[in-house]
N, C-alpha and C positions, 0 to 999 in steps of 0.2 A: 504493500500499500504506499502511495506516495505522501510524503510529509510536506505540508505547506507552511511558509512563513507568514506572519501576520500581513504584510503588505501584498501578499499573493492572493488574498481573499477573492477578488473578482475573478481571477483565473481558476481558483478552486471551485467556485460556484458553477462556471461554465463547464469545467471538466466533469464535475458531478453530474450535471444534466446529460452530458454525452454518455456516461456510463449507465445512467438510468434508461436512456433511450435504447442503447445497445442491449440492455437486459430485456427490455420489452420486445425488441426485434427477435432476440433469441428464443423468447417464450412463445411468441406468436408470429411465425414466419410468413403469414399472410399480410401482415402490416408493413409497408415499405417505408422505412424511416431513413434510408441512406442519405436523401437530400437534406434533410433537417440535421442529421448528424454531421455531414460535411460542412454545413453552414455554422454550426456551433463550434466545430473544430477549428475552422478558419477564424472565427471570432475569438476564441481562447488563445490561439497562436498570436493573433494580432495584439491582444491585451497583454500577453506576456512579453512580446517584443517591446511594447511601449514602456512597460514597467522597467524592463531591464536596460532600456536605453537611457534612463536618468536615475539610476540608483544613488542614494545618498551614501556617504561613507559608513554611517551606521548600518544601513541596509546591506552594504557590501559585507560588513563585519558578520551579519546574520548569515549571508550566503556562505562566507568562508567556514562558518561553524556548522553548516547544514548537517544534520545527522546522517544523511544519505550521500554526502559528498565523497567521492573516491579518496582513499587514503594511500599511504605509501605501499601497502601490500597489493593494492590494485594496480598502481603504476608499475611496481616491480613485476607483477604477474604478466602484464601486457608488453613490457619493454625489455625485460631482461630474462635471458635464457640461461639454463645451467646454473641458477642462483644457488649458491652454498652459504648459508649463514654461518657465522662464527660467534661463539658466546664467551662472555667473561672478560674482565680487564686484567687478569693475572695478579690482582692485588687484593680484591674483596670479594667480587661475585659478579653475577649476571644481572643486567638491567633490561628488561623487555621493552621499555619505552624507546629504545634505539635498536632498530634491527640492522645489522651490518654483515656484509659478506662479500663474496666475489662471484662474478658471473660474466656473461657476454651481452654487450649491448651492440646490436646490429653487427654481430660477429667479432666484435673487439673486446677483449678481456678487460674488465674494469672492476674497480672497487665500488660498492654501492652501500651508502649509509642513509638510512631514513628514520625519521621520527614517526612512530605509529600511535595513533589515538585508539584505534579499536572501533568496531561497529556495533557490538552487542554489549549488554551489561557485563557479561563474562570477560569478553576481550578487552573492554575499556578498563576493568580492574586489573586484568593481567598486564596491560601496557601502561598502567598508571596514567591513563588519559594523555599519553605523549609527553608527560613531564618527567625528563630524565633526572636521575641521581648521579653523583660523581662517577660511579662505576660505569654509567653509560657513556659519559664523555671520555673516560679513560679507555673504554673499549674502542670508541671511535678513534682516539689517538693511536692506539695499537694497530688498528687496521690501516690508517693512513700511512703510518711508518712502514708497514709491509707493502703497501701500494707503491710508495716512493722507492723502496729497495728494489722491487721487481718491475719498475717502470710503467705502472698501470694508472691510467687516468681515474680521478675520483668523482663520482657523481653523488650529490647530497639532495635529499628531498626533505624540505622543511615543513613542519606542521606541528607546532606546539604553542600553548599559551604562554609558556616560560619554563624554565628549569624548576624541578621540585623544590618547594621552599620549606620542607619539614626539617625538624631539628636534626634527625639523623643525617640528612644530606649535609647540613652545616657541619655537623661533627666530623664527617668524613672529607671535608674540604671542598664544598661546592664551587665556591668562587675561584679557588685555585684550579680545579678541574676544567672549568669553563675557559679560564685564561690559557691553560696549557693546550686545550683543544683549538682555541683561536690561534695560538702560536704555531701549532702544527699545520693548520691550514695555510698560514703565511710562509711556512718554511718548505713547503712541497716543491720538488723540482719537477713534478708532473703536473699537467693541467688539472684544475678542479672546477667544477660547474655546480652551482647550487640552484635549486628550483623550489620556490615557496608555492606549495600546493594548496595550503589552507591558511593557517595562522602562522606568522612568523613573529614570535614573541620574545622581546628582550634579549639578554645574553644567552638564554636557552637556545635562541635561533642563530645568533651571530657566531656561536661556537662552531657551527658547521657551515655557515653561509659566508665566511671570509674566503671568497672564491675569486678565480680569475674572471668568471661571468656569473652574474646573479640574475636569475630569470624568475618571473612571477606569473602565475595563472591570472587570467583576467580579473577574477573576483576574489583574489586572495588578498590578505592584509599583512603589513610588516611594520612593526614599530618597536619603541623602546619599553613599552608597557601596555597593558591592556586598556581600552577605553574606560572600563569600569574602575581600574586602578588609578588611572590618571584623574578621573572625576573625583575619586575619594581624596586624593592628595591635593588637588587644586581647589575644589569647592566643597569638600567634606560631604559630598552627595553623589552616590553611585547612580542616582536617577538622571544625572547630566552626562551619562555616557555618550549619548548622541553628539552632545556639544564637543566633548573631548575627542571623539573620533573625527569630527571635522577639523578641529584645530590641529590635530597631530600629523595630519597629511599621511595617512596610512595605507591609502589605496595605491594599486599598481600605477594608475594614471598619474598621480601626484608624484610618486617616487621616481617614475621614469623622467618626468619633467625636471625633477631636482638632481637627477644624475646619480641616485642611490642604487638603482638597478639598471640593467642593460636592455632587457627585452620583456615584452608582454606576450604571453601565450594565450591565444583566444580560446574561449569556452563556447559550448553550445548556448543558444538562447535559453535563459532560464538557469543557467549554471552548469558546472560540470556534472552534477548529479542527474541532470536530464540527458546527458550524452557522454557517458564514460569513454566509450571507444574513440569518440572525436577528440575528447580532452587528452586522453593518453597518447593518441596519434600526433596530436599538435605538439605535445610536450616532447615526444621522441624526436620529432623533426627539429625542434628548437634546441634540444640538447645536442643532437648531432652537429648542427651548424655551429654551435658554440665551441664544441670540442675541435672541429675542424680548423678553426682559427689558429690553433697552437700546434698543428702538425708540423714537424720538422724544426721547431724551435729548441734550443738548448735549455737545460735546467735553469741556468742563470737567467736567460731571457724570460722564461716563464715566471720566475720569482720577481724579476724586475717589473714585468708588466702588471703583475698582481699588486705589488706595493704601489706602483704609480697610480693604479686605478683608485686605490683607497686614499691616497695622499691628495688626489685631485678633488675628491668630494668636498663641496662647500666653497671652493675657490672662486667659482663663476657665479655664485649667488649674489 
């Protein structure tokens, strides 16, 4: 069953009518309803297109968090073959919030790292809603160092509200682990490309997204804090999250204009959850294009270009 967001109510009503008519037609084959169904489907598609043509930053935040939006495991299944996950940081334990391993992307051996939120209650709890603990970032560092040693590009899929803020994470060095992961990204002599597929929240995201190229899905968000968190700090009122989302410039369109990201990957009308195959195919093409930019470059050139990219941010504003 499709889940609708609050601002999609007009579309929900039209599509509900379509389903009702189809049920009537299936029950009574003598009644021809194809013309009416076609008219309502066209009306629903038009309404959906109009809504998504002018989404506010807060509405984009809701789309980025949609429960049926494709997650890392979906992109990995569609884009990576022979994927072999590796577990553990060789220091404390395993963290399922970050799934990482090696596989082949369009025939090319790569290291793949993704933040996984989970789809069901069971998987969300298993993956801790995509909020990684220190061992998750240390696992990512371990795999990035392996990729660098064997000359394999790194693909990172970003989808987290932020790193896990619990006491146990702080006790095990959460801030240090995030800093080390960011350092590992900057130190790579192989190209790394990051794709924000849902939420890119705070240091939990930048720990994996300090890449040669940073891509974003059309309706993803990327910022230093969640809109709710920013509203709580600025106005002591989480109810002003929509105001915070607008002020923070967290949408792909704003971030491309500001030079924070490099490419926007298009989604189906209505969001990636309405067209997973199209979304993952577009993502695959964008990732391949980004990787191809670094073919033939030396390790020093790759590091220098990555450093220059981040040093340039903010200079032209």
